[in-house]
C-alpha positions as CSV (number, residue, x, y, z in Angstrom):
1,M,191.5,-33.7,45.1
2,S,188.4,-32.4,43.4
3,L,188.0,-29.0,42.0
4,S,185.4,-28.0,44.5
5,T,187.6,-29.2,47.4
6,A,190.5,-27.3,46.0
7,A,188.4,-24.1,45.5
8,K,187.2,-24.4,49.2
9,D,190.8,-24.8,50.4
10,T,191.8,-21.8,48.4
11,V,189.0,-19.7,49.9
12,M,189.8,-20.8,53.4
13,A,193.4,-20.0,52.9
14,T,193.0,-16.6,51.4
15,P,192.2,-13.9,54.1
16,E,190.3,-11.6,51.6
17,L,188.1,-14.5,50.4
18,L,187.6,-15.9,53.9
19,A,186.4,-12.4,55.1
20,L,183.7,-12.5,52.4
21,V,182.4,-15.8,53.8
22,L,182.6,-14.9,57.4
23,V,180.8,-11.6,56.9
24,Q,177.7,-13.6,56.0
25,L,177.5,-15.2,59.4
26,P,175.0,-14.1,62.0
27,L,176.4,-11.3,64.2
28,R,176.5,-13.5,67.3
29,D,178.3,-16.4,65.5
30,L,180.8,-13.9,64.0
31,L,181.6,-12.4,67.4
32,L,181.6,-15.5,69.7
33,R,182.3,-18.6,67.5
34,A,184.3,-17.7,64.3
35,P,187.3,-16.4,66.3
36,L,187.6,-19.8,68.2
37,V,187.8,-21.9,65.0
38,C,191.5,-21.2,64.4
39,K,194.1,-18.6,64.5
40,M,193.5,-17.5,60.9
41,W,189.8,-17.1,61.5
42,H,190.5,-15.1,64.7
43,A,193.0,-12.8,62.7
44,T,190.4,-12.4,59.9
45,T,187.7,-11.1,62.4
46,L,190.2,-8.4,63.2
47,T,190.4,-7.0,59.7
48,P,188.8,-3.6,59.1
49,A,185.9,-4.9,57.1
50,L,184.8,-7.5,59.8
51,Q,185.5,-5.0,62.5
52,R,182.9,-2.9,60.8
53,A,180.5,-5.8,60.4
54,L,180.9,-6.5,64.1
55,F,180.1,-2.8,64.9
56,F,183.5,-2.3,66.5
57,A,184.7,0.1,63.8
58,P,182.5,2.9,62.1
59,D,181.4,2.6,58.5
60,L,181.7,6.3,58.1
61,D,183.4,9.3,59.5
62,P,181.2,10.4,62.3
63,F,181.5,13.9,61.2
64,S,180.2,13.2,57.6
65,D,177.0,14.6,56.2
66,S,175.6,11.1,55.4
67,V,171.8,11.0,55.5
68,A,171.5,7.2,55.2
69,A,169.2,5.6,57.6
70,P,171.4,3.9,60.4
71,V,171.4,0.2,60.8
72,R,170.9,-0.5,64.5
73,N,173.1,-3.1,66.1
74,P,170.9,-6.2,66.1
75,L,172.8,-8.1,68.9
76,L,172.5,-5.0,71.2
77,A,168.9,-4.6,70.3
78,E,168.3,-8.2,71.4
79,L,170.2,-7.9,74.6
80,F,169.2,-4.3,75.5
81,P,165.6,-3.8,74.2
82,P,164.8,-0.7,76.3
83,F,167.4,1.2,74.4
84,F,166.2,0.2,70.9
85,T,162.5,-0.2,71.0
86,T,160.0,2.5,70.0
87,P,159.0,4.5,73.2
88,G,155.5,4.5,74.6
89,P,153.1,7.5,74.5
90,N,153.8,8.6,78.0
91,R,156.4,8.3,80.9
92,W,154.5,5.5,82.6
93,S,155.1,3.3,79.6
94,W,158.9,4.2,79.4
95,P,161.6,1.9,80.7
96,D,162.5,2.2,84.4
97,A,165.1,0.5,86.7
98,H,162.9,-2.7,86.7
99,A,163.0,-2.9,82.9
100,L,166.8,-2.6,82.8
101,M,167.1,-5.2,85.4
102,A,164.9,-7.5,83.3
103,M,167.0,-7.2,80.1
104,P,168.2,-10.5,78.5
105,C,171.8,-9.5,79.2
106,A,171.1,-9.4,82.9
107,S,170.9,-13.3,82.9
108,A,174.7,-13.4,82.9
109,L,175.4,-10.6,85.3
110,A,179.0,-11.4,86.0
111,A,179.8,-11.1,82.2
112,F,177.6,-8.2,81.8
113,R,179.4,-6.3,84.6
114,R,183.0,-6.7,83.2
115,P,184.5,-3.4,82.4
116,D,186.1,-4.9,79.3
117,A,182.9,-6.7,78.1
118,S,182.7,-6.6,74.4
119,W,179.2,-5.2,74.3
120,R,180.5,-2.0,75.8
121,R,182.7,-1.3,72.8
122,M,180.1,-2.0,70.2
123,L,178.6,0.8,68.2
124,V,174.9,1.1,68.7
125,A,174.4,1.6,65.0
126,Q,176.1,1.9,61.6
127,P,176.9,4.6,60.7
128,P,177.3,5.5,64.4
129,P,175.2,8.4,66.1
130,H,177.3,11.4,66.6
131,T,174.7,13.9,67.9
132,M,172.3,13.5,71.0
133,H,169.8,15.8,72.6
134,L,169.1,15.2,76.2
135,I,166.0,16.4,78.1
136,Q,165.6,16.0,81.8
137,K,162.2,16.7,83.4
138,C,161.2,17.0,87.0
139,H,157.7,16.9,88.4
140,A,157.2,18.4,91.9
141,R,154.5,20.1,93.9
142,G,155.9,23.5,93.0
143,G,155.6,22.9,89.3
144,D,157.3,21.0,86.5
145,R,160.7,21.9,85.3
146,E,163.1,20.8,82.6
147,R,166.6,21.3,81.4
148,R,168.3,20.4,78.2
149,A,171.8,19.5,76.8
150,E,173.4,18.6,73.6
151,L,176.2,16.3,72.8
152,R,178.1,16.4,69.6
153,G,181.1,14.6,68.1
154,L,180.1,11.2,69.4
155,E,181.0,7.9,68.0
156,L,178.3,6.3,70.3
157,R,179.0,2.9,71.7
158,M,176.8,0.9,74.0
159,G,179.0,1.2,77.1
160,P,178.9,5.0,77.3
161,L,175.2,5.1,76.3
162,Y,174.3,2.7,79.1
163,D,176.3,4.6,81.6
164,L,174.7,7.9,80.6
165,A,171.1,6.5,80.7
166,V,171.5,4.6,84.0
167,Q,172.6,7.6,86.1
168,F,169.2,9.1,85.6
169,L,167.4,6.1,87.2
170,E,168.7,6.7,90.6
171,R,165.3,7.9,92.0
172,V,162.4,5.5,92.8
173,T,160.0,7.2,90.3
174,S,162.2,7.8,87.3
175,Q,162.0,6.7,83.7
176,V,164.1,7.0,80.6
177,C,163.2,7.2,76.9
178,I,165.5,6.9,73.9
179,T,164.1,8.1,70.6
180,W,166.0,7.4,67.3
181,H,165.7,10.0,64.6
182,E,166.0,9.5,60.8
183,G,165.7,11.7,57.8
184,V,167.7,14.4,56.0
185,D,166.4,17.3,58.4
186,R,166.9,15.5,61.6
187,K,168.6,17.9,64.2
188,A,170.0,14.9,66.3
189,D,170.5,11.2,65.8
190,L,169.1,10.4,69.3
191,T,167.1,12.1,72.0
192,L,167.5,10.8,75.6
193,E,164.6,12.0,77.7
194,T,164.4,11.4,81.4
195,V,161.7,12.2,83.9
196,Y,161.4,11.8,87.7
197,T,159.0,12.9,90.4
198,V,160.2,14.5,93.6
199,Q,159.1,12.4,96.6
200,C,157.5,14.0,99.7
201,V,159.5,11.5,101.9
202,G,162.5,9.4,101.5
203,G,165.7,9.9,99.6
204,R,167.1,9.6,96.2
205,A,167.8,5.9,96.2
206,G,166.2,4.0,93.5
207,P,165.5,0.2,92.9
208,L,168.6,-0.5,90.8
209,R,170.6,-3.3,92.3
210,E,174.3,-2.6,92.7
211,G,175.4,-4.8,89.8
212,F,173.5,-2.6,87.3
213,Y,175.1,0.7,87.8
214,G,177.5,1.9,85.1
215,H,181.2,2.3,85.0
216,G,181.2,6.2,84.7
217,Q,182.4,6.0,81.1
218,G,179.4,7.9,79.6
219,P,179.8,11.4,78.1
220,R,179.2,14.3,80.7
221,P,176.5,16.6,79.4
222,E,176.5,20.2,80.4
223,F,172.8,20.9,81.1
224,G,171.4,24.5,80.8
225,E,169.4,26.1,83.6
226,W,166.2,24.6,84.9
227,V,163.0,26.2,83.4
228,H,159.4,26.0,84.4
229,V,157.2,24.2,81.9
230,E,153.4,23.8,81.7
231,R,152.3,20.5,83.4
232,A,151.1,17.9,81.0
233,S,147.6,16.7,81.3
């Protein structure tokens, strides 16, 4: 046996060294392919270091004062682009129900809908966001109103974020916008802003197909009172 072959065998047989190799894999391969190679590879993907690399375990205590720019989950950004792209300048450029139903993840709807799907457990970023501001706006003939809420102590995963956002798309004319904040002086890690227009006729039913509604696992914000605001031009 050559020295190089012996060295490779040593690496493959040593969990700590194998973990250093596997962590270099693309996230999709580490999640879906590496665990299928053999029992040892599967066990190695369950170690704390690789669980952090897979965005299943947080890099830092969510209550720490870290000011490091978060690394957004690249696999979730690929599958759920409306949640990770820079929002447009106004509500009509924000994602609506049709944008959610056109996401790449929707191409495998049965797998997407499973309550135990792995994407639901993945952190949206490392370190994970733990503070979110929510703004809900309503446009109506009687004037514009808005109300606000704040969520703290989060260790934000994709399932709860999706369930939280999708509940605001139940109306025909509704949009949602997620803004990521960075910097030392940020007051929140994320802002989720929603807006809808009260229709003169018709009900609340929106265009979301049944398979795209959430599982009710999102946080339950306690909004303040509705207040009238000046209508945007």
